N, C-alpha and C positions, 0 to 999 in steps of 0.2 A: 220434810225434803229428806232423803235417806242421806248420811254423809259418805263420803266415796274418800278413799285414802290411796294416792297415787306413788307407786314406788316407782323409783328411777334404779334401771340397772347398772352397775358401773361395767362400761366397756374396756376393752383393752385400750391401751395408746396406740395407735395406730402412725406410728412415725417412718413408716417405710415407703413402698413404691407406691402406696396409693395417695399419699399425702402428697408425695414431691408429683406425682401424675396431677393432681389437682393445682397443686401451686402454678406447674407448666401452663395448664391450661387456663387458668384465670388470669396470669401474666400477659399470654398472647393474646385473651381478648380484651383486655385493657387496654393493652397497645394499639390493638386494631380499631377498638372505640375511640382514641386518642389522636389517633393518625385520621380517622374519617372526621372527626370535630376540626382539628387544624386545616384541613382542605378544606374547611367551609367558611374559613375568617377572611374577611375582606382584606384589602392592602393596607388599610388604616390600621386597623387591629395588627396586622403582621408587621408594621413597624412599632406602634406601639409595644411589640414585645421582643424586636431587634431581629426580626427574619425578614427574609425577601421571596419571591415567589419562586425562585428558582429553588432554594434550599427548601421550602415547603412541597415541590413536586417530588424532589428527592426523598424526601421523607415519607409521603404518603404514597410512593410506588414501590417502598420496601415489602416483603411479604411481611405477613402478621408473626411468623415466626423469628425475625429478624430483631434484635434488639437495636 
C-alpha cells in the first residue's frame, strides 16, 4: 500500500468580516432553535425553570435576530 503524505496549508487568520458574520449567523440560529424548544415545554417544566406561559409566549414571539 503506498504511503501518502498529507500536507496542510497555513491559511491566514480570518478575524475580519466573515468571522463576525458567521458568529452573528450562528448566534441567531441558536437563539431561534432555543426559542422553539422553549415553546414546546409544558406548564410543569416551565414552572420548574421559573417561567410562566405569558413570559414564554413573549420570548417565542421575538424575531430570531433580537437577543
